[in-house]
C-alpha positions in Angstrom: -1.5 -14.4 28.6 2.0 -14.6 29.6 3.2 -13.9 33.2 5.9 -11.8 34.2 7.7 -10.9 37.5 9.2 -8.1 38.3 12.6 -8.0 40.7 13.2 -6.0 43.8 16.8 -4.7 45.1 17.1 -7.9 47.2 16.3 -10.1 44.4 18.5 -8.7 41.9 22.0 -10.0 41.9 25.7 -8.4 40.6 26.2 -10.3 37.3 22.4 -10.5 36.3 21.7 -9.9 32.9 18.9 -9.6 30.1 18.1 -8.6 26.8 15.5 -7.9 23.9 15.8 -8.2 20.0 14.0 -6.2 17.6 13.8 -5.4 14.0 13.8 -1.6 13.2 11.6 -0.7 10.3 10.5 2.4 8.8 7.2 2.0 10.4 9.0 2.4 14.0 10.5 5.3 12.8 7.3 7.0 11.6 5.5 6.4 14.8 8.5 7.3 16.3 8.5 10.7 14.4 4.8 11.3 15.5 5.1 10.7 19.3 8.3 12.6 19.9 7.8 15.5 17.3 10.9 14.7 15.8 10.6 14.9 12.0 14.2 15.1 10.8 13.9 14.0 7.2 17.0 12.0 8.0 15.1 9.3 10.0 12.2 9.1 7.4 12.3 7.4 3.9 13.6 8.8 0.8 16.1 11.2 2.1 19.7 10.9 1.1 21.2 12.4 4.4 24.9 11.4 3.9 24.9 12.3 -0.2 25.5 8.9 -1.0 23.3 8.6 -3.6 21.3 6.3 -1.6 17.8 6.9 0.3 17.8 5.4 3.7 16.1 6.0 7.1 18.4 6.4 10.0 17.1 5.6 13.3 17.3 8.5 15.7 19.4 7.7 18.7 17.0 7.6 21.0 15.2 4.6 19.5 18.2 2.2 20.0 18.3 4.2 23.6 14.5 3.2 23.9 15.6 -1.0 23.7 17.6 -0.5 26.8 14.7 1.3 28.8 12.3 -1.8 27.0 15.0 -4.2 29.1 15.1 -2.3 32.4 11.3 -1.4 32.3 9.9 -5.0 31.3 12.6 -7.4 32.7 15.6 -6.5 34.7 14.6 -4.9 37.2 10.9 -4.7 35.1 7.6 -3.3 36.1 8.1 -0.3 38.7 11.7 0.7 37.7 12.7 4.4 37.9 15.9 5.4 35.4 17.7 8.3 37.5 20.4 8.7 34.8 22.0 7.6 31.9 25.3 8.1 30.2 25.4 6.5 26.8 27.6 6.3 23.9 26.2 6.4 20.4 29.2 4.3 17.9 26.7 3.3 14.8 23.5 3.9 13.3 20.6 1.8 13.2 18.9 2.1 9.7 15.5 0.5 8.9 15.8 -3.2 8.0 18.4 -3.3 10.7 17.9 -6.0 13.7 19.4 -5.1 16.8 19.9 -6.8 20.1 19.7 -4.3 24.0 21.7 -5.8 26.7 21.2 -4.7 30.3 24.0 -6.2 32.8 23.7 -5.5 36.6 26.8 -4.0 37.8 26.6 -2.8 41.0 24.5 -2.6 44.1 24.6 0.9 45.7 23.8 1.6 49.3 21.0 3.9 48.3 19.2 1.1 46.9 19.8 2.0 42.8 21.6 -0.5 41.0 24.3 0.3 38.1 23.8 -1.5 35.1 25.9 -1.9 32.1 23.9 -1.1 28.7 24.8 -2.0 25.0 23.3 -2.4 21.5 24.7 -4.9 19.2 23.3 -5.2 15.4 22.5 -8.8 14.9 24.8 -10.3 12.2 28.1 -8.8 12.7 27.7 -8.2 16.2 28.8 -4.2 15.5 28.3 -2.1 18.6 26.0 0.6 18.0 25.3 1.9 21.6 27.3 1.4 24.8 27.3 3.1 28.6 26.1 3.0 32.3 22.2 3.4 33.6 21.0 4.1 37.2 18.1 3.0 38.3 15.7 2.5 41.2 14.3 -1.1 41.1 10.7 -1.3 42.5 9.9 -1.4 45.8 7.8 -4.6 45.6 7.8 -7.8 43.9 5.1 -8.6 41.7 3.8 -11.7 39.3 1.3 -10.3 37.0 -0.3 -10.7 33.3 1.4 -8.9 31.0 0.9 -5.3 29.7 -1.4 -5.8 26.3 -0.4 -2.8 24.5 -2.2 -1.7 21.2 -0.7 -2.2 17.7 -0.2 0.8 15.9 -0.5 1.1 12.0 1.5 3.7 10.4 -1.3 5.5 8.1 1.4 6.2 5.0 1.1 5.1 1.7 4.4 3.6 0.7 3.3 1.7 -2.0 1.6 4.4 -3.6 4.9 6.1 -3.3 6.9 3.6 -4.6 4.1 3.3 -7.7 5.0 6.6 -8.6 8.7 6.6 -8.2 8.5 3.7 -11.0 6.7 5.7 -13.3 8.2 9.1 -13.3 11.4 8.2 -14.8 9.3 7.2 -18.1 8.5 9.3 -20.6 5.6 11.5 -19.9 2.7 9.2 -21.5 0.0 11.6 -24.1 -3.1 11.2 -22.4 -7.0 12.1 -23.6 -8.4 13.9 -20.7 -12.4 13.7 -21.7 -14.4 16.7 -20.4 -11.8 18.0 -17.2 -14.5 20.7 -17.1 -14.7 21.1 -13.2 -11.4 21.7 -10.7 -11.4 18.2 -9.4 -11.0 16.0 -12.5 -8.7 19.0 -14.5 -6.5 19.1 -11.4 -5.8 15.1 -11.5 -4.8 16.3 -15.0 -2.1 18.8 -13.8 -1.2 16.7 -11.0 0.0 13.8 -13.3 1.5 16.7 -15.8 3.7 18.1 -12.7 5.3 14.7 -11.8 6.3 13.9 -15.4 3.9 11.1 -15.6 1.1 12.0 -18.3 1.2 15.1 -20.9 -2.5 15.6 -20.9 -4.3 16.6 -24.0 -7.8 18.7 -22.9 -11.0 17.4 -25.0 -14.1 19.2 -23.9 -16.0 22.8 -23.7 -13.1 25.1 -23.7 -15.2 27.7 -21.6 -15.8 25.1 -18.8 -12.1 23.7 -19.1 -10.9 27.6 -18.4 -12.8 28.4 -15.6 -11.8 25.3 -14.1 -8.3 26.4 -14.3 -9.0 29.8 -13.1 -10.7 28.0 -9.5 -7.3 25.9 -9.3 -5.1 29.1 -10.3 -3.5 26.9 -13.3 -2.0 28.0 -16.2 -3.2 25.9 -19.3 -1.3 28.0 -21.9 1.2 25.0 -22.9 -1.5 22.4 -22.7 -3.5 21.3 -26.1 -7.2 21.8 -25.6 -9.5 20.6 -28.2 -12.6 22.0 -28.6 -16.0 19.5 -28.2 -19.2 20.6 -27.4 -20.8 17.8 -25.9 -19.4 15.0 -23.7 -20.6 12.3 -26.3 -18.0 14.4 -29.1 -15.4 14.8 -26.5 -15.1 10.9 -25.9 -15.3 10.1 -29.3 -12.7 12.3 -30.3 -10.6 11.0 -27.5 -10.7 7.4 -28.5 -9.9 9.0 -32.5 -6.4 10.5 -30.6 -5.7 6.6 -29.5 -6.2 5.1 -32.9 -4.2 7.9 -34.5 -1.6 7.6 -32.0 -1.7 10.6 -30.3 -2.5 9.0 -26.9 -1.7 6.1 -25.3 -4.5 6.1 -22.7 -7.8 7.9 -21.5 -8.5 9.9 -18.4 -12.3 10.3 -17.4 -13.0 14.0 -16.6 -16.3 14.9 -15.5 -18.8 13.1 -17.5 -20.7 9.8 -17.0 -18.2 6.5 -17.1 -21.3 5.1 -19.6 -20.8 7.8 -22.1 -16.8 7.2 -21.9 -16.9 3.6 -22.2 -19.5 3.7 -25.2 -17.0 5.4 -27.3 -14.2 3.0 -26.3 -16.5 -0.1 -27.4 -17.5 1.2 -30.7 -17.2 -1.3 -33.4 -15.4 1.0 -35.5 -12.1 1.9 -34.6 -12.7 1.5 -31.3 -10.4 0.1 -28.4 -12.0 -3.4 -28.3 -9.8 -6.3 -27.8 -11.8 -9.6 -27.6 -11.9 -9.5 -23.7 -15.0 -8.2 -21.4 -13.3 -4.7 -19.9 -13.4 -4.7 -16.0 -12.2 -2.0 -13.2 -9.4 -2.4 -11.0 -9.1 -0.6 -8.0 -5.0 -0.9 -6.7 -5.2 -0.1 -3.2 -2.5 1.0 -0.7 -4.0 -0.3 2.7 -1.9 1.2 5.4 -0.7 -2.1 8.0 -0.6 -4.2 4.7 2.6 -5.4 3.1 1.7 -5.2 -0.5 -0.7 -3.5 -2.6 -4.1 -5.2 -2.7 -6.6 -5.2 -5.7 -10.2 -5.0 -5.8 -12.1 -6.2 -9.2 -14.5 -5.6 -10.4 -16.2 -2.9 -8.0 -17.4 -0.2 -11.2 -18.2 -1.6 -14.3 -19.7 -5.1 -14.7 -22.7 -5.2 -12.1 -23.9 -9.3 -12.0 -20.9 -11.1 -14.4 -21.2 -14.6 -15.7 -18.6 -17.1 -15.2 -17.1 -16.1 -18.4 -16.9 -12.5 -17.7 -15.3 -13.7 -14.4 -12.8 -15.2 -16.6 -11.9 -12.0 -18.3 -11.6 -10.0 -14.6 -9.5 -12.0 -13.3 -7.3 -12.2 -16.4 -7.4 -8.6 -16.7 -6.3 -7.5 -13.0 -3.2 -10.5 -13.4 -2.1 -8.3 -16.5 -2.4 -5.4 -14.2 -0.4 -6.9 -11.3 2.2 -8.2 -13.6 2.7 -4.6 -15.0 2.9 -3.0 -11.6 5.7 -5.5 -10.4 4.1 -8.4 -9.2 5.4 -11.5 -11.1 3.1 -13.9 -10.1 -0.2 -12.6 -8.8 -2.1 -14.6 -6.1 -6.0 -14.2 -6.7 -8.3 -15.0 -4.3 -12.0 -15.5 -6.0 -14.5 -14.2 -2.9 -17.5 -15.7 -1.5 -19.1 -15.6 1.8 -17.7 -18.9 2.3 -14.4 -20.9 1.6 -16.2 -24.3 0.5 -18.2 -24.7 -2.4 -22.3 -24.5 -2.0 -24.3 -25.4 -5.0 -27.0 -22.7 -3.6 -24.2 -20.2 -3.5 -23.3 -19.2 -7.0 -20.2 -17.2 -6.6 -18.9 -20.0 -4.6 -19.7 -22.3 -7.6 -18.3 -19.7 -9.8 -14.9 -19.4 -7.7 -14.1 -23.1 -7.9 -14.5 -23.1 -11.4 -12.5 -20.3 -11.9 -9.9 -22.1 -9.9 -9.9 -24.8 -11.9 -9.9 -22.7 -15.0 -6.6 -21.7 -13.7 -5.1 -25.2 -13.2 -6.1 -26.2 -17.1 -4.5 -22.9 -18.6 -7.8 -21.2 -19.4 -6.3 -18.3 -17.3 -2.8 -17.7 -17.1 -0.1 -15.5 -15.5 -1.5 -16.1 -11.7 -2.3 -18.4 -8.6 -6.2 -19.0 -8.5 -8.1 -20.3 -5.6 -11.5 -19.9 -4.4 -14.2 -19.7 -3.3 -12.3 -17.9 -0.1 -14.1 -15.8 2.1 -12.5 -12.2 2.9 -10.8 -13.2 6.0 -8.8 -15.7 4.8 -8.0 -14.4 1.6 -5.8 -11.4 3.5 -5.4 -12.8 6.6 -2.7 -16.3 7.0 -3.7 -16.8 10.8 -7.7 -16.9 10.0 -6.7 -19.5 6.9 -4.6 -21.9 9.0 -7.6 -21.7 11.6 -10.1 -22.7 8.9 -7.6 -25.4 7.9 -6.8 -23.9 3.9 -3.6 -25.3 2.7 -3.0 -23.0 -0.5 -0.5 -20.4 -2.1 -3.1 -17.9 -2.3 -4.8 -18.3 0.9 -3.8 -15.5 3.6 -1.6 -13.6 0.9 -4.0 -12.4 -2.4 -3.1 -10.0 -4.5 -6.2 -9.6 -5.6 -9.5 -9.6 -4.5 -12.2 -10.8 -7.2 -15.3 -10.0 -6.0 -19.2 -11.6 -7.1 -20.6 -8.6 -8.5 -20.5 -5.3 -8.0 -22.4 -4.5 -5.1 -19.9 -6.7 -2.9 -16.6 -5.2 -4.8 -17.9 -1.7 -4.6 -18.5 -2.5 -0.3 -15.0 -4.0 -0.2 -13.0 -1.1 -1.9 -15.1 1.8 0.2 -14.5 0.0 3.3 -10.7 -0.1 2.8 -10.9 3.0 2.1 -13.1 5.0 4.6 -12.5 2.5 7.5 -9.5 1.3 7.1 -8.0 4.6 5.6 -6.5 3.1 2.4 -5.6 5.3 -0.4 -7.4 4.0 -4.1 -6.2 4.2 -7.7 -8.7 3.0 -10.2 -8.4 2.4 -13.8 -10.6 0.4 -16.5 -8.8 -2.4 -18.4 -9.3 -4.7 -21.0 -9.3 -2.5 -24.0 -6.0 -1.7 -26.0 -5.2 1.2 -23.8 -5.8 1.7 -20.1 -8.4 4.0 -18.6 -7.8 6.2 -15.8 -10.9 6.2 -13.8 -11.1 9.0 -10.9 -13.7 10.1 -8.7 -14.5 13.0 -7.1 -13.9 12.0 -3.7 -10.5 11.2 -4.7 -7.4 13.2 -2.9 -4.3 13.9 -4.9 -2.5 10.6 -3.5 -5.1 8.7 -5.3 -5.6 10.5 -8.6 -1.5 10.9 -9.1 -1.3 6.9 -8.2 -4.3 6.2 -11.0 -1.8 8.3 -13.4 1.2 6.0 -12.1 -0.8 2.6 -12.7 -1.9 3.2 -16.0 1.5 4.5 -17.2 3.0 1.4 -16.1 0.3 -0.6 -17.5 0.6 0.8 -20.8 4.2 0.8 -20.9 4.2 -3.2 -20.0 1.9 -4.2 -22.4 3.2 -2.0 -25.7 2.7 -3.6 -28.6 0.2 -6.5 -26.5 -3.2 -7.2 -27.6 -4.5 -6.8 -24.0 -5.5 -4.1 -21.6 
């Protein structure tokens, strides 16, 4: 714990100065908006406030002014300082990504016990003046030495990684998508949301009366959407696969039917969508506070995969990661420990998968294991355990040893860490959008975007 000291009027001298440096991030601006109630879109991401065609996030004027308060309250004079008045001029905006330094210099010790201080904020790099002025403060009456105050960290619950994926998919041509049995509002609503954003063009297969009832509940107009009648879920699934084989659809979306019914049609031997690799499910997760999306596999299809299946699971996930813009994905193969234990099969499989990647049997990514969950995603945890690896602490993909572990990891990130999850099945000739009834609009839309990006990236390739 750092020991800090403040300074009383008697301890301060004219000419004393102090400074703090701070990087302005978009999360800072969201936190400021939440605390202040100032929701001006100029201060948040994605708003072209000056009409130059480039969206920016401009910090409110009081954000750099707050850095002056930080110098006064933390350093000079320090704890117990009260601000009486401030006269500040704002010269240049601070935008997310700027690093700035706030300076305070004591100009005068007044007879009433107050201090007059000069204040400046300058941009690091070019030393451009952001803010200047004067502040009058009353210094603390009593000198104190104390442990620095530990302020709890804040995690901004926004999903910028999904926003980026959706923005990347929107300019593409809408992807023809066979939606199987969208016979209740949630499953139909996901398809209609993807259509509204221009990411997919849905083709609805199922019971027309049930689809119409779901649309009526949503208040949706289906007059411009193709509906193909199918009297059972099995028929709907097989007809949807036919549309893909015939080139009329580029992906599938699961509606209100069991997953195994849909996958049975996908894997049929005659005119199916097999590629020679096992199908596997991947969650692409946007976890607040993480600098990157996190992928979790397999949490929904393969119950207890053997080594050969795990190799397909890893390869499928690498290809998906590349499709969404991760050039060389880092794959952490999970176990309960980070050392090989012959009595723990998951640790042995993880080591073998890592060696397979070294020998070129798995390509396109960096694979390491076994890794425990903590040292797969947290660099400090990896360093504490003495793990030297390009993957440890920086994994993009988490490979679970079995479906129970994968499902628990994904659900914990969703319901405890407030992540949004996009889910698709890969390993077929086209991606399969697999949403859950509990998914919200953001998850459903992100699933469409991930599938569209994967389909676009893999046109003409044999893997799904």
